[in-house]
RONU-581660 format. One record per residue (C-alpha): residue number from 1; chain; x, y, z. Coordinates in steps of 0.02 Angstrom, whole numbers. Layout:
PT   nr  kette       u       v       w
PT  NUM      A       X       Y       Z
...
REM end
This chain:
PT   nr  kette       u       v       w
PT    1      A   -2046    1410   -2762
PT    2      A   -1996    1537   -2627
PT    3      A   -2125    1457   -2507
PT    4      A   -2064    1285   -2524
PT    5      A   -1893    1346   -2480
PT    6      A   -1962    1434   -2336
PT    7      A   -2056    1277   -2278
PT    8      A   -1900    1183   -2287
PT    9      A   -1802    1309   -2191
PT   10      A   -1923    1315   -2051
PT   11      A   -1920    1123   -2031
PT   12      A   -1773    1163   -1907
PT   13      A   -1821    1165   -1737
PT   14      A   -1706    1308   -1688
PT   15      A   -1825    1459   -1720
PT   16      A   -1976    1539   -1630
PT   17      A   -2096    1672   -1679
PT   18      A   -2167    1797   -1556
PT   19      A   -2308    1704   -1462
PT   20      A   -2425    1840   -1427
PT   21      A   -2419    1917   -1610
PT   22      A   -2555    1868   -1732
PT   23      A   -2468    1821   -1899
PT   24      A   -2625    1728   -1961
PT   25      A   -2769    1652   -1867
PT   26      A   -2940    1571   -1892
PT   27      A   -3098    1675   -1856
PT   28      A   -3160    1530   -1752
PT   29      A   -3004    1479   -1654
PT   30      A   -3091    1341   -1549
PT   31      A   -3118    1253   -1719
PT   32      A   -2936    1235   -1746
PT   33      A   -2802    1194   -1619
PT   34      A   -2605    1214   -1636
PT   35      A   -2480    1165   -1507
PT   36      A   -2379    1327   -1538
PT   37      A   -2372    1485   -1630
PT   38      A   -2234    1399   -1750
PT   39      A   -2359    1261   -1798
PT   40      A   -2482    1386   -1827
PT   41      A   -2366    1488   -1943
PT   42      A   -2317    1342   -2035
PT   43      A   -2496    1292   -2060
PT   44      A   -2538    1448   -2138
PT   45      A   -2383    1463   -2245
PT   46      A   -2436    1298   -2314
PT   47      A   -2609    1356   -2346
PT   48      A   -2534    1501   -2459
PT   49      A   -2483    1368   -2581
PT   50      A   -2660    1306   -2608
PT   51      A   -2762    1369   -2765
PT   52      A   -2876    1517   -2713
PT   53      A   -2774    1578   -2572
PT   54      A   -2821    1764   -2521
PT   55      A   -2751    1875   -2401
PT   56      A   -2886    1904   -2277
PT   57      A   -2826    2060   -2191
PT   58      A   -2981    2121   -2117
PT   59      A   -3050    2055   -1946
PT   60      A   -3219    2016   -1931
PT   61      A   -3314    2123   -1811
PT   62      A   -3356    1975   -1701
PT   63      A   -3221    1842   -1724
PT   64      A   -3319    1694   -1643
PT   65      A   -3497    1696   -1589
PT   66      A   -3550    1592   -1448
PT   67      A   -3623    1424   -1498
PT   68      A   -3781    1356   -1426
PT   69      A   -3757    1202   -1330
PT   70      A   -3773    1040   -1437
PT   71      A   -3782    1135   -1602
PT   72      A   -3655    1126   -1740
PT   73      A   -3712    1289   -1809
PT   74      A   -3538    1348   -1872
PT   75      A   -3542    1311   -2057
PT   76      A   -3381    1242   -2140
PT   77      A   -3354    1402   -2237
PT   78      A   -3362    1511   -2078
PT   79      A   -3251    1378   -1983
PT   80      A   -3121    1393   -2116
PT   81      A   -3121    1585   -2130
PT   82      A   -2963    1669   -2065
PT   83      A   -2873    1828   -2044
PT   84      A   -2683    1863   -2096
PT   85      A   -2575    2003   -2063
PT   86      A   -2494    2015   -2235
PT   87      A   -2355    2138   -2205
PT   88      A   -2309    2038   -2037
PT   89      A   -2316    1865   -2133
PT   90      A   -2215    1938   -2280
PT   91      A   -2085    2010   -2169
PT   92      A   -2069    1840   -2079
PT   93      A   -2040    1756   -2240
PT   94      A   -1906    1880   -2302
PT   95      A   -1826    1869   -2125
PT   96      A   -1824    1681   -2129
PT   97      A   -1754    1677   -2297
PT   98      A   -1617    1811   -2266
PT   99      A   -1565    1725   -2099
PT  100      A   -1546    1553   -2185
PT  101      A   -1356    1573   -2186
PT  102      A   -1357    1563   -1997
PT  103      A   -1384    1378   -2005
PT  104      A   -1310    1337   -2179
PT  105      A   -1129    1267   -2163
PT  106      A   -1005    1346   -2277
PT  107      A    -835    1258   -2350
PT  108      A    -770    1137   -2226
PT  109      A    -607    1253   -2197
PT  110      A    -722    1393   -2153
PT  111      A    -815    1283   -2037
PT  112      A    -670    1221   -1949
PT  113      A    -608    1396   -1924
PT  114      A    -777    1457   -1851
PT  115      A    -775    1302   -1737
PT  116      A    -600    1349   -1669
PT  117      A    -655    1526   -1640
PT  118      A    -802    1469   -1546
PT  119      A    -698    1356   -1441
PT  120      A    -570    1486   -1414
PT  121      A    -694    1619   -1356
PT  122      A    -807    1508   -1263
PT  123      A    -955    1533   -1388
PT  124      A   -1095    1415   -1359
PT  125      A   -1234    1492   -1459
PT  126      A   -1264    1614   -1589
PT  127      A   -1430    1699   -1624
PT  128      A   -1528    1824   -1723
PT  129      A   -1686    1911   -1682
PT  130      A   -1787    2011   -1821
PT  131      A   -1926    2142   -1817
PT  132      A   -2048    2020   -1884
PT  133      A   -2040    1924   -1711
PT  134      A   -1926    1791   -1793
PT  135      A   -1789    1709   -1675
PT  136      A   -1672    1596   -1743
PT  137      A   -1521    1512   -1663
PT  138      A   -1379    1392   -1683
PT  139      A   -1308    1286   -1541
PT  140      A   -1118    1274   -1546
PT  141      A   -1114    1126   -1426
PT  142      A   -1210     962   -1414
PT  143      A   -1315    1007   -1266
PT  144      A   -1497    1002   -1318
PT  145      A   -1557    1057   -1149
PT  146      A   -1473    1232   -1182
PT  147      A   -1572    1244   -1339
PT  148      A   -1738    1216   -1257
PT  149      A   -1689    1339   -1103
PT  150      A   -1629    1469   -1229
PT  151      A   -1797    1465   -1329
PT  152      A   -1903    1467   -1172
PT  153      A   -1806    1609   -1093
PT  154      A   -1814    1719   -1237
PT  155      A   -1981    1679   -1308
PT  156      A   -2050    1861   -1314
PT  157      A   -1913    1909   -1439
PT  158      A   -1940    2097   -1481
PT  159      A   -1999    2131   -1302
PT  160      A   -1833    2063   -1226
PT  161      A   -1712    2194   -1144
PT  162      A   -1580    2130   -1266
PT  163      A   -1682    2172   -1410
PT  164      A   -1727    2350   -1363
REM end
């Protein structure tokens, strides 16, 4: 149930994970392509709901063997083998659930008060970064360009000067 809630929370576009950290990955990465670190995290979160899921927290000695030209020598079982950092993934899940309130609207009177405060003080964006590498933000203007530029400018999250 918690995993379903989390997948719904992370359907929002206003979050990122640290692009250089390994949350989970396939041992044969060339067999599986993801457009972003977030897509990869969501993929593995959905895999955790499958029967027989195991936290494979030991990396193989040789994560990917070179293939001989023209041969599909990697067996399906090997192609599907993966590594997951259990502590990091569980921290990410916890952080996503705890920070859900950032995007959840409260009672309408409270929402109006907040909006007046944002306008009074010129707040255009609020954000939170966590030790699991999660960055979530909420735009208080209708400028989608600001959304993309914020995500791009702060993509390394815990390595950013403002985090340290």
